[in-house]
C-alpha positions in Angstrom: -10.8 9.7 -6.5 -9.2 11.7 -9.7 -6.1 12.6 -7.9 -4.9 9.7 -7.6 -2.6 10.0 -10.8 1.0 11.3 -10.0 2.0 14.5 -11.6 5.0 13.7 -13.3 7.5 15.5 -15.4 6.6 15.7 -19.1 10.6 14.5 -19.5 12.1 12.6 -17.0 15.9 11.7 -16.7 17.4 8.6 -17.0 19.0 8.0 -13.1 20.9 4.7 -11.2 18.4 4.4 -8.4 21.1 3.1 -5.6 23.4 6.1 -6.5 20.8 9.3 -6.9 18.7 7.7 -3.4 22.6 7.9 -1.2 23.6 11.4 -2.7 19.5 13.0 -2.3 20.4 11.5 1.8 24.1 12.3 2.3 23.0 15.8 0.9 19.6 16.2 2.3 17.7 16.5 -1.4 15.1 14.8 -2.6 15.9 12.7 -6.1 13.0 13.9 -8.2 12.0 13.7 -11.9 13.9 10.8 -13.1 13.4 7.5 -14.5 15.1 4.4 -13.0 14.6 1.2 -14.5 15.9 -2.3 -13.0 17.3 -0.5 -10.3 17.9 -1.7 -6.9 17.7 0.5 -3.8 19.4 -1.9 -0.8 21.5 -0.9 1.9 20.4 2.4 3.2 20.4 3.5 6.8 20.1 7.6 6.8 17.8 9.7 8.5 15.6 11.3 5.7 15.7 10.3 1.6 12.5 11.9 -0.2 11.5 10.8 -4.0 9.5 13.5 -5.9 7.6 13.1 -9.5 9.6 10.0 -10.0 8.8 6.5 -12.1 10.3 3.2 -11.3 10.3 0.5 -13.5 10.9 -3.5 -12.3 13.1 -1.4 -9.2 13.6 -3.7 -6.2 13.4 -2.6 -2.6 15.3 -3.9 0.5 17.3 -3.8 3.6 16.1 -0.4 3.8 16.5 1.4 7.4 15.6 5.0 6.8 13.8 7.2 9.2 11.5 8.9 7.2 11.0 7.7 3.3 9.1 9.7 1.3 7.1 9.3 -2.4 4.9 12.1 -3.7 4.4 12.1 -7.3 5.1 8.8 -8.3 4.6 5.6 -10.5 5.7 2.2 -10.3 5.3 -0.5 -12.5 6.3 -4.1 -12.0 8.8 -3.1 -8.6 9.5 -5.4 -5.8 8.9 -4.7 -2.3 8.8 -8.2 -1.1 9.8 -7.8 2.7 10.8 -4.7 2.2 10.4 -2.8 5.7 8.6 0.5 4.7 7.6 1.5 8.2 6.9 4.6 8.7 7.0 5.7 5.1 4.7 7.8 3.4 2.9 8.0 0.2 1.9 10.4 -1.7 -0.3 10.7 -5.2 1.8 7.2 -6.6 0.9 4.9 -8.8 1.4 1.3 -8.0 0.9 -1.4 -10.9 1.4 -5.2 -11.2 4.2 -4.6 -8.0 4.7 -7.3 -5.4 4.8 -6.3 -2.2 4.9 -10.0 -0.3 5.4 -9.7 3.7 6.4 -6.4 3.0 6.7 -4.2 6.7 4.3 -1.0 5.9 3.4 -0.6 9.6 2.5 3.1 10.6 2.9 4.7 6.6 0.8 7.5 5.6 -0.5 6.5 2.0 -2.7 9.4 0.5 -4.5 9.4 -3.2 -2.8 6.0 -4.1 -4.0 3.4 -6.7 -2.9 -0.2 -6.8 -4.0 -2.0 -9.2 -2.9 -5.6 -10.2 -0.2 -6.2 -7.1 0.6 -8.8 -5.0 0.5 -7.8 -1.5 -0.3 -11.1 0.4 1.1 -11.1 3.9 2.0 -7.4 4.1 1.5 -5.7 7.4 0.1 -2.2 7.0 -0.8 -2.1 10.6 -1.7 1.2 12.4 -1.5 3.2 8.9 -3.4 6.0 7.7 -4.9 5.7 4.3 -6.6 8.4 2.9 -8.6 8.3 -0.7 -6.3 5.0 -1.4 -7.9 2.4 -4.1 -7.0 -1.3 -4.3 -8.1 -3.0 -7.6 -7.4 -6.8 -8.7 -5.1 -7.1 -6.1 -3.9 -10.2 -3.4 -4.1 -9.1 -0.2 -4.4 -12.7 1.1 -3.2 -12.6 5.0 -2.4 -9.0 4.8 -3.1 -6.7 8.2 -4.9 -3.6 8.3 -5.2 -3.5 11.9 -5.4 -0.1 13.9 -5.7 1.2 10.4 -7.8 4.9 10.1 -9.5 4.5 6.4 -11.2 6.9 4.5 -12.4 6.6 1.5 -10.2 3.4 1.0 -12.2 1.3 -2.0 -11.2 -3.0 -2.6 -12.5 -3.5 -6.0 -11.9 -7.7 -7.2 -9.5 -7.9 -4.2 -8.4 -10.9 -2.6 -8.8 -10.4 1.1 -8.7 -13.9 2.5 -8.0 -13.7 6.0 -7.1 -10.0 5.9 -6.5 -8.6 9.9 -9.1 -5.8 10.0 -8.6 -5.9 14.2 -9.4 -2.5 15.7 -10.4 -0.7 12.6 -13.4 1.0 11.7 -15.0 -0.1 8.1 -18.1 1.9 8.1 -19.0 3.0 4.3 -15.9 0.6 3.2 -17.7 -1.7 0.6 -16.2 -5.3 0.2 -19.2 -6.7 -2.5 -16.6 -7.2 -5.5 -13.7 -8.7 -3.1 -13.3 -12.2 -1.3 -13.2 -11.8 2.6 -13.5 -15.2 3.6 -12.1 -15.9 6.8 -11.6 -12.1 7.7 -10.1 -11.5 11.1 -12.4 -9.1 13.2 -12.7 -8.3 17.1 -16.5 -7.8 16.8 -17.9 -4.2 16.1 -15.3 -3.2 13.0 -17.8 -4.2 10.7 -20.7 -1.7 11.5 -21.3 0.2 8.1 -19.6 -1.1 6.2 -21.8 -2.8 2.2 -21.0 -5.9 1.8 -23.2 -8.7 -0.5 -26.0 -10.8 1.0 -23.9 -14.5 0.6 -21.0 -12.1 2.6 -23.3 -11.3 5.2 -24.3 -15.2 5.7 -20.3 -16.0 5.8 -19.7 -13.2 8.6 -22.5 -14.2 10.8 -20.3 -17.4 11.2 -17.3 -15.3 12.0 -19.5 -13.6 14.3 -21.2 -16.3 15.9 -24.4 -15.6 15.0 -26.3 -18.4 13.7 -28.9 -17.5 10.1 -32.3 -19.3 10.1 
């Protein structure tokens, strides 16, 4: 999955996140090639907002009501999306490191060629999303929802998926062996073709009502 890395410009312009976002949305333009540090994005209710080739450092995203929100070739470090509404957003070639998205609503999103590292995403709602070439590593996804998702080349490495929901999400080819999956929520057939450890298989058999002797 080496195509995950964002393609950032060699030199980024310092920018004010709220001001540049408002300008780009108002003018139907994209905010491109900026370094945003410590900014906030809030209170916007626009039809369309696009970011391209930007780096976000310790930024906060909240109270966003945008019909089409897109991030392409963007890097996020120490940012906070907790409880933000990002429904239907698009993330393409993005990296998120040490970010918080606790309780974030990211349903119906398209996430492609993305890497989440050291993030806290418990209770995040990713339902009905389309995830392609996405890697989650050292990320807390406790009680997150992946129900109704389409997963293609998705990896979980050393993640916490305790009580996460995968209802109606085919998990063929997904390798859970290094992650915690105790109490995950399934309707029964989603696990066909998933890769689990012997210990995890015993735990999952209990969830599915099986008796292993």
